[in-house]
C-alpha positions as CSV (number, residue, x, y, z in Angstrom):
1,M,1.6,-67.8,79.5
2,I,-1.4,-70.0,78.5
3,N,-3.2,-68.6,75.6
4,L,-6.4,-70.3,74.5
5,E,-7.3,-67.7,71.8
6,N,-9.7,-69.1,69.1
7,K,-10.7,-71.9,71.4
8,V,-14.4,-72.5,72.4
9,V,-14.8,-73.7,76.1
10,L,-18.0,-75.1,77.5
11,I,-18.1,-75.2,81.4
12,T,-21.1,-76.9,83.1
13,G,-22.3,-75.5,86.4
14,G,-20.3,-72.2,85.7
15,S,-22.2,-69.6,87.8
16,R,-20.7,-70.5,91.1
17,G,-17.8,-72.1,93.0
18,I,-15.2,-74.1,90.9
19,G,-17.2,-73.5,87.8
20,A,-17.2,-69.7,88.2
21,A,-13.5,-69.8,89.0
22,C,-12.9,-71.7,85.7
23,V,-15.0,-69.3,83.7
24,K,-12.9,-66.3,85.0
25,L,-9.5,-68.0,84.4
26,F,-10.4,-69.3,80.9
27,C,-11.6,-65.9,79.9
28,Q,-8.3,-64.4,81.2
29,A,-6.6,-67.0,78.9
30,N,-8.5,-65.5,75.9
31,A,-10.8,-68.4,75.3
32,K,-14.4,-68.0,74.1
33,V,-16.2,-69.2,77.2
34,I,-19.7,-70.6,77.4
35,F,-21.1,-71.7,80.8
36,T,-24.3,-73.4,81.9
37,F,-26.4,-72.9,85.0
38,K,-29.6,-74.3,86.2
39,N,-31.5,-71.9,88.3
40,D,-29.3,-69.1,89.6
41,V,-29.9,-66.4,86.9
42,N,-28.7,-63.7,89.2
43,A,-25.3,-65.4,89.9
44,A,-24.9,-66.0,86.2
45,A,-25.6,-62.4,85.4
46,K,-23.3,-61.1,88.1
47,L,-20.6,-63.3,86.8
48,V,-20.8,-62.1,83.2
49,N,-20.9,-58.5,84.5
50,Q,-17.6,-59.1,86.5
51,I,-15.7,-60.0,83.4
52,E,-15.5,-56.8,81.3
53,E,-13.2,-58.0,78.6
54,N,-13.8,-61.2,76.6
55,S,-17.2,-61.7,78.4
56,P,-18.6,-65.2,78.8
57,F,-21.8,-66.4,77.4
58,G,-24.1,-68.0,80.1
59,I,-27.2,-70.4,79.2
60,R,-29.5,-72.3,81.3
61,M,-29.4,-76.1,81.0
62,S,-30.8,-78.9,83.2
63,L,-28.4,-81.9,83.6
64,D,-31.3,-84.1,84.6
65,S,-33.0,-83.7,81.3
66,E,-31.6,-85.6,78.1
67,A,-33.8,-83.7,75.9
68,N,-32.7,-80.2,77.3
69,I,-29.1,-81.2,77.2
70,K,-29.3,-82.2,73.5
71,L,-31.3,-79.0,72.6
72,I,-28.8,-76.7,74.4
73,T,-25.6,-78.4,73.2
74,Q,-26.8,-78.7,69.6
75,R,-27.6,-75.0,69.7
76,L,-24.3,-74.0,71.0
77,I,-22.4,-76.0,68.5
78,K,-24.5,-74.5,65.7
79,E,-24.0,-70.9,67.0
80,F,-20.3,-71.2,68.0
81,K,-19.4,-73.8,65.2
82,R,-17.6,-76.2,67.6
83,I,-16.7,-77.0,71.2
84,D,-12.9,-77.4,71.6
85,I,-12.8,-77.8,75.5
86,L,-15.3,-79.3,77.8
87,I,-15.2,-78.9,81.5
88,N,-17.8,-81.2,83.2
89,N,-18.1,-79.4,86.5
90,A,-21.8,-79.3,87.4
91,G,-22.9,-81.6,90.2
92,I,-24.7,-82.0,93.6
93,W,-23.6,-83.1,97.0
94,K,-26.3,-84.1,99.5
95,F,-26.1,-86.0,102.8
96,G,-27.4,-89.4,102.8
97,E,-27.0,-92.4,105.2
98,A,-26.7,-95.5,102.9
99,D,-29.3,-97.6,105.1
100,K,-31.9,-94.8,105.0
101,M,-31.4,-93.1,101.7
102,S,-34.3,-93.2,99.4
103,L,-34.1,-94.5,95.9
104,H,-35.1,-91.1,94.7
105,D,-32.0,-89.5,96.4
106,W,-29.7,-92.1,95.0
107,E,-31.0,-91.8,91.4
108,E,-30.9,-87.9,91.6
109,T,-27.3,-87.8,92.5
110,L,-26.2,-90.4,90.0
111,K,-28.4,-88.8,87.2
112,I,-27.0,-85.3,87.6
113,N,-23.4,-86.0,88.4
114,L,-22.7,-89.0,86.3
115,T,-25.5,-89.4,83.6
116,G,-25.5,-85.7,83.0
117,T,-21.7,-85.7,82.4
118,F,-22.2,-88.6,80.0
119,L,-25.0,-86.9,78.0
120,V,-23.1,-83.5,77.7
121,T,-19.9,-85.3,76.7
122,R,-21.8,-87.5,74.2
123,E,-23.1,-84.6,72.3
124,V,-19.8,-82.6,72.4
125,L,-17.8,-85.5,71.2
126,K,-19.4,-85.5,67.9
127,S,-18.1,-82.0,67.2
128,M,-14.7,-82.9,68.6
129,K,-14.3,-86.0,66.4
130,K,-15.4,-84.0,63.4
131,N,-12.7,-81.4,64.0
132,K,-10.0,-84.0,65.2
133,F,-9.4,-82.0,68.4
134,G,-10.8,-82.0,71.9
135,R,-10.0,-81.5,75.6
136,I,-12.3,-83.0,78.1
137,I,-11.7,-82.3,81.7
138,N,-14.1,-83.9,84.3
139,I,-14.2,-82.4,87.8
140,S,-14.4,-85.5,90.2
141,S,-13.4,-85.8,93.8
142,T,-11.3,-87.6,96.3
143,A,-14.8,-89.2,97.3
144,G,-14.6,-91.0,94.0
145,Q,-11.2,-92.5,94.9
146,R,-11.6,-93.5,98.5
147,G,-15.4,-93.3,99.1
148,E,-17.1,-90.9,101.5
149,A,-19.3,-92.1,104.5
150,F,-22.7,-90.5,104.5
151,Y,-22.3,-89.6,100.9
152,S,-22.1,-92.9,99.2
153,H,-24.3,-91.8,96.3
154,Y,-21.9,-88.9,95.6
155,A,-18.7,-91.0,95.9
156,A,-20.4,-93.6,93.5
157,S,-21.1,-90.8,91.0
158,K,-17.6,-89.5,91.1
159,G,-16.0,-92.9,91.0
160,G,-18.0,-93.5,88.0
161,M,-16.8,-90.3,86.5
162,I,-13.2,-91.4,87.0
163,S,-13.8,-94.7,85.2
164,F,-15.7,-92.8,82.5
165,T,-12.6,-90.5,82.0
166,K,-10.2,-93.4,81.5
167,S,-12.6,-95.2,79.1
168,L,-12.9,-92.0,77.0
169,A,-9.2,-91.5,77.0
170,V,-8.6,-94.9,75.3
171,E,-11.6,-94.7,73.0
172,F,-11.1,-91.2,71.6
173,G,-7.2,-90.6,71.7
174,K,-6.9,-91.5,68.1
175,F,-9.1,-88.4,67.3
176,N,-6.6,-86.1,69.1
177,I,-9.1,-85.9,71.9
178,T,-7.7,-86.1,75.4
179,T,-9.8,-86.8,78.4
180,N,-8.6,-86.2,82.0
181,C,-10.0,-85.7,85.5
182,V,-9.3,-83.3,88.3
183,A,-10.0,-84.5,91.8
184,P,-10.3,-82.0,94.4
185,G,-10.5,-82.6,98.1
186,W,-12.2,-80.1,100.3
187,V,-13.1,-76.7,98.6
188,L,-14.5,-73.5,100.0
189,T,-17.6,-73.1,97.9
190,D,-21.3,-72.5,98.5
191,M,-21.7,-76.4,98.3
192,S,-19.5,-76.9,101.5
193,K,-20.0,-73.8,103.4
194,D,-22.7,-75.0,105.7
195,V,-20.7,-78.1,106.7
196,L,-17.5,-76.0,107.2
197,S,-19.3,-73.3,109.2
198,N,-18.8,-75.6,112.2
199,K,-15.4,-74.1,113.5
200,E,-14.5,-77.3,115.3
201,Y,-15.1,-79.6,112.3
202,R,-13.4,-77.1,109.9
203,K,-10.3,-77.2,112.1
204,E,-10.5,-81.0,112.1
205,V,-10.6,-81.0,108.2
206,E,-7.7,-78.6,108.1
207,N,-5.5,-80.7,110.4
208,G,-6.1,-83.7,108.1
209,I,-4.5,-81.7,105.1
210,P,-0.7,-81.6,105.1
211,L,-0.8,-78.0,103.8
212,R,-3.1,-77.0,106.6
213,R,-5.7,-75.2,104.5
214,I,-8.8,-75.9,102.5
215,A,-8.6,-75.1,98.8
216,K,-10.3,-72.2,97.2
217,A,-12.1,-72.6,94.0
218,E,-9.2,-70.9,92.1
219,D,-6.9,-73.7,93.3
220,I,-9.0,-76.1,91.3
221,A,-9.3,-73.8,88.2
222,G,-5.6,-73.5,87.7
223,P,-5.0,-77.2,87.3
224,T,-8.1,-77.5,85.0
225,L,-6.6,-74.7,82.8
226,F,-3.3,-76.7,82.5
227,L,-5.0,-79.9,81.4
228,A,-6.8,-77.9,78.7
229,S,-3.6,-76.3,77.4
230,D,-0.9,-77.5,75.0
231,F,1.3,-78.0,78.1
232,A,-0.8,-81.2,78.8
233,K,-1.2,-82.3,75.2
234,H,0.4,-85.7,75.9
235,I,-1.6,-86.3,79.2
236,N,-4.6,-88.6,78.6
237,G,-6.6,-90.6,81.1
238,E,-4.9,-89.0,84.2
239,I,-6.5,-88.2,87.5
240,L,-4.9,-85.0,88.8
241,N,-5.4,-84.9,92.5
242,V,-5.7,-81.4,94.0
243,N,-6.3,-81.9,97.7
244,G,-3.2,-80.5,99.5
245,G,-1.8,-83.9,100.1
246,S,-4.9,-85.1,102.1
247,V,-5.3,-88.2,99.9
248,L,-2.2,-89.6,98.2
249,I,-3.8,-91.7,95.4
250,G,-2.2,-91.5,91.9
């Protein structure tokens, strides 16, 4: 039912997990999809080969480099004429005890998850303002709403992303640009597979979710597509929780 034909979509961190699920779903919705990846060339190539019709375009980009972000986004806008929809998905999640964490580890997570999102968005907004149209969806986390022990740097970055989302919604709404956020809880991806490989811990996590299951990447891609569609054209500054009811924060 959702048709994004003639829309150009940029998805960061699109070679794996939630990003890859978004790439597949947005391609099915007939969008022209561009996705970025940092190192995993094989995963990116495999994803492109999986999608026979309306094949996506993958490009390497480093979210920890302002110069590289500017170079790649400007190249894409020149080549594809515009970016209509931006999905800020790329990020890292690393264990860190707050009283032992190094400044490097803190700054690395903030730089990639939050500053990287800001830099990509800044460049894409120039195209969206010019065209008087844009849909920005930031993939945050329940950690950004309630905090997360042993991942305080990650929680801080995702909380910052939520506030960034609300700020953009107010600032750029007059240009017909909406900015919203999807906040997943636990999701079965490469990022979480090591932690969830412990059967006892996984069962504990599942018992804390009213739906009694951990989301798949596709469960996050669907709400993201909805927010990018005309069905959500009057939704702006919203944090859409996709966590099976585990964290009831509006």
